[in-house]
N, C-alpha and C positions, 0 to 999 in steps of 0.2 A: 233541795237538790241532793243527787246523788250519781255518783260513776255505777258502771257496770264490768264485772270481772267475771271473765270464763277462762275456769281453771281446769284445763287438760280436758275439756268436752269432748265427746264423740258422741255421735248420730248412727247408728247402722238399721238398715233397712232390709232385714233377710240376710244374704251375703255380701249385699252394700253399703260400704261406709260413705255416708254423706257429708259426714265431718269427722275428720281425725285428729284429737289430739289438741284443740284450741286452746292455746292459753294465750289470753290477749286483757288487759286491762285498759278500760275507757274510762278516760279522766273524768271525776265532776265538771261539769260545763261545758266539755268538748263536744264538736260535732264530727263525729267520726264517721267513715264511709267505706263500705264492704264493697269491691268491686272485682269483678272476674266474669267470666265468660256463664253463657248457659249451663245450669247443672252443676256451678263447682260448688255448691253449699254454701253460697252468702246469704239466701233465703232462708235456709234452714237456720242458720246462726241467729238471726233475726226472731225466727220464730221458735227457737228453745228459750231466747230472752222474753219472749212473751208468754210462754208457757203452753203454747198451743202445738208444741211438739215434746214427747216425753225424750229428758237425756238418756243415752244409754248407759255412760259412764262420764264421771266430773262431775263438778257444780259449777251452779251459775250464781254471782251473789249481787245485788242491787244495793249500794251503799254497803251497812255493816249486814245485811239480811243475806241468809243463804235462801234464796227463793226455787232453789231447784225442785223440789217437792209441792211447792205453792201453787195454787188454782190461778188461772190468768187473772182472776177479779181481786186476788190477795197480794197483788204484785206492785199496785199503784204504776202502772204503764199506761201509754196509749199508744194506738198503730194506726198507721195511714195506708192504707191499702193501694194497690194501682189501680184496682176498678172502682176505687171512692167507695163503695158499699153502702150508697144515702138509699133512705128509704122513699119510693116513689110517692108515697100518698102522704106523706107528711112536709110540711112546709122545714125552710130552711131553719127558720128558729128552731122546730120542733127536732129537726134531725142534730143540729147542735146540743140540744139539752136533753135528749134521749137517755143518754147513760148516766146524766145525772139524776133525772126521773125514776130509772129503773133501780138506783140505789137509794131510794128514799129522800133525796135532798129536798128540803122546803120548796115552795114553789117561788118564794119571794129571792131565795138563794142562787137558784138555777136560772131564774129571767136576768138576774146580775151578771152570771156568770156567761149567758150566752151571750149579751149585750158586750159585755166586755172581751169577749173572746173573738165576737165577729167584727168588732171595733180594729183591732188589734192585726187581723189580718184582711182588713178590708173589705168584708163583705155585710157589713150592717144595713146597708141599702138592700138588701137582699132577703131580708128575715122573712117576710110573707109572701115568697116564692116558692112553686113547687121546683125541685130538680131538672125536670124537662123543660122548664124555662130558661136554664142557665149556659150558658157556655162551658165547654171543657174545663178552662182555666175558674171560671165560677164555682162548678162543682169541686176542683182541687181545694179552693178556699175554704169551701164548704167544709169538707175533710178535715183539712188543719183545725179549724176551729173548733169542730167536735173533740178531736184530740187534745185540744189546748182549754179547752173548757173544765176539763176535771183537774186540772194542774197537776199532771203526772210527774214521778221523779224523773223518767227518760220517757223520750218521744220515738219511737220503731216507726221507720218509715220505709218501705217496700215498694219500689221502685214509682213512686208515686207521679213521677212526671212522664212517664214512658208514654202513655196515651194522646200526649199533648203533641200538637203540632210544633216544628224546627222553632221559630220565634216566639211561642208561647213558653217553650220549655226553657228558652235564654231568659225571658223576663220573671218566671216563676220560680227557676232556681237562685235568681238575684233576691227574691221575697223571701225565700227559705234563709238566704243567709242574715239578711237583717232580721230576720224573726229571732232567727238565733242568737244574734249579736243583741236583741233586745229582751228576750227571754233570760238568756245565760243558762238554761238546761241543758241537759245533757241528751244529745242527739246521735242516734245509729241509722243512718239512712245507706239504702242498699241499691246499686245500680249496674248496669252492665257497660253504660259508657263511660270509657277513661277521661274523657273531657271534663264530663260531669264530675267525675268525683276530683279530677286535679281543682277545678275552681271553685268546686264548694266545701272541701273537705278542710276542717282543722287538720286531722292527719288521716291516710289513706291504708286499707288493708287491704291486700291484693290476696285474691283466694284463688286457687286452681285444685282441682280433684279432692275437691275436700279437706286440701291442707293449706294454712297461711302459709304464703310466700314469702311476703314483706310487710311490716308496716312502717311506715315512716311521715312525713309532712310529705304535701305535693312537691317540693322541690326535692327532696332526699330520693323520693320514688323514682321522679324522672332522670335526675343526674348520677344518681348513684344506686341504680338495679341491684338488688342481691343476686338475679341470677338470669340466664337466658329469657326464660317465659315473662319475667316484669319486663325486661328490657323492650322484648317485642310487642307485648301487650299495650303498655302505656306510650303513648307518641303515636301520631295520625300525620303521614303515613307511619307505619311501622319502622322500626328501627333494620337497617341494611345487615344481613348476616353474610359474612365470607369466611368460610373454612381455610387455615392457616396452617402453615407447618415450619419447621426452620429448615433450611437448605442453603448451602454453601455461606454460613454465618449470617444468614438474614430472615428474618419471617416474610415468608412470602404468602401473598393470598392472591390470587388471582393474577393479575397485571403489577399486582403493587407489590413491594417490598418495602420493610421496616426493621431497623437496628433493634435487635432484642433486649439488647443492653438498655437504652433509651426507654423501652418497655418495662425493663424489669422484670422479666420473662424468667431469666435463668434458664434452667436446661427443659423448660416446658415446650414439647415438640408438638403436640396434636392440641392446637387450640381452636377458637374461633375468634374473629374481630368483627364487634359491632359497631355502627357508624349511621349515626343521625342524620335523616335528609338533609337537612341543614348544615350540614357540615362536610357535604360533598360540594365541594369548589367547582363551579363549572364557567369556563371562560371559551370564546370560540377561537381564541390561538395564544402562544404562548407555552409554558412549561406545562409538565404533567402528563397523563396516559391520556392516548387519542381515543376516543369513543364516537357509539353514533347515537343518533337521537331516534328512540323508538315511538315515544309518545310523550305527548305535552299534553296538561293538564291545567286549566285556567280556571282558578278558583278567584278571581278576582283580586284579593289584595296579596295570592300566593299564587305562585305557578310553581307545578311540580313535573320534573323530566325524569322520564325512566329512559335511561341510557344502558347502552352494551358495550362492553369494553373486553375485548378477547375473549366471548362468551361470558363473561360476567357482567349481571346485570344489577344494576344500582338505582335506587330513586333518589333525586336531589330536588331540593328547594332550591330555584333559582330567580333571580331580579326578575319581574314582570318586562322590565325594558328590555331584556335579552331579547326579545322576540324570536324563540328557537323556533323552527320546523319539523316535522320527523324527517328523518334521513341526512340533516344534516351533522357534519363533523366536528366535535369540540374536543376541547382537553378538558381532563378533571384531575383534579389534586386532594389527597386527604392527608391532613398533617396528622402527626403522629400523637399529639397533645391532644387531640379529638377522638381517639379511638378508647374502645370498651372491649376487655378482652376477657372472654369466657372458654372455661375447659370445655372441651369437646364432647366428653362422654356424659358430663353430668350437669353439663351448663352452668355450673357456679361460677359466679364472676372472682376474675382473677387480678392481681396487682396492676394493672396497665396503668396509663396515665391518667387515666379519668378518674381512678380510684383513689 
C-alpha cells in the first residue's frame, strides 16, 4: 500500500489554471474525497495522479516514488470512471481480467485474481454475462472489480456513483465504504455531492476554482469551515448568510442583534454571520423575532421552512409536528453560540463562537 502526495501541483490549459498550487498528502490507507462544484478542478487532480494529464508544475508522489513523469501503466493505480468503460463484447469475467491479460499475467493467476475480485465486490455470479445484461449497480460492481483485480497502490474513483439512481447510490456508497475497510488500500474519490463526500470520506478536500479551500474530517469541514465558500457548499440546505455591522454597541444583522464581546469580534465592523438551518429556532409564539412563513418543504423525516423577518430571508429546519402553513406568523430565535462569523470582503472565517 502507498499514500499519495501532491506537492504544489499546477495544471494549466492555456490561459486557464485548472489546478493551482495543490499541496496535499493522502495518507496510506485512507479514503480521501475531493468535492466541489463542476469545473472546480477535482477530476483534474485525479487525472494528474493517474497520469492521464501532464503536470504543468510541481510533483506527484505515490509512496516513495516520484511518478510525475511516469506513464499511467507504470504508476500501479486503478481508475474507475463515471461511465464504467466496460467492453460491451466481453463477458464480466473478461472485462475484469482485461488489464491483467494485457500485461501478460499468466492465465491461472488472472483467473484467480478475477474470481477473488468478483467475490469481494459481490459480482461473482455474473462472470458469464455481458454488460448489456446488467443493471447500473451491477456494472458499477464490475468496474470496481476490474480496478481491484490488479491490486493497485491507489484506487482513483471519478464520480463512480453519479449515473446511479438515488437509492442505488446510497447502497453503493455503503458498499464502497465497506470495500475500503476490507482492503485498507488508499482511495481517492471525486464527487460533486457534498452528502456523498461527508458520509464516505475519512477526510474531505473541498476545492473550488482550482484552489484547495479546506481539508479535514467530515466533522471538521461541517462544523468548522475555513471560509464562506466551504460553509455554503457543505450542508443542505446551505448555511444562511446575513451581512452584519457594528451599530450602537451591537452586531446587527437584519432584525437580529448580538453582543460583539460575546462573539470575540473586537473592532471588526464589516462581517457576515452564518447560521445553519438546524440552528434557526422556530416557534409559534413567545420570545424572538417576528417572521412570516413563505414556503414549507416537507421532506418526510425533516421539514424546512423558508421564513421572512423584516426583509431578511432564512431557511430553518423545524419539527414536522409544528405543522406550519405559508403565511403563518412565527417567532424565530438565533443563539449566539451557534453563529459562524466571516470577514465580508475575503470570506475568511473569524473567531466567532463556533470557532
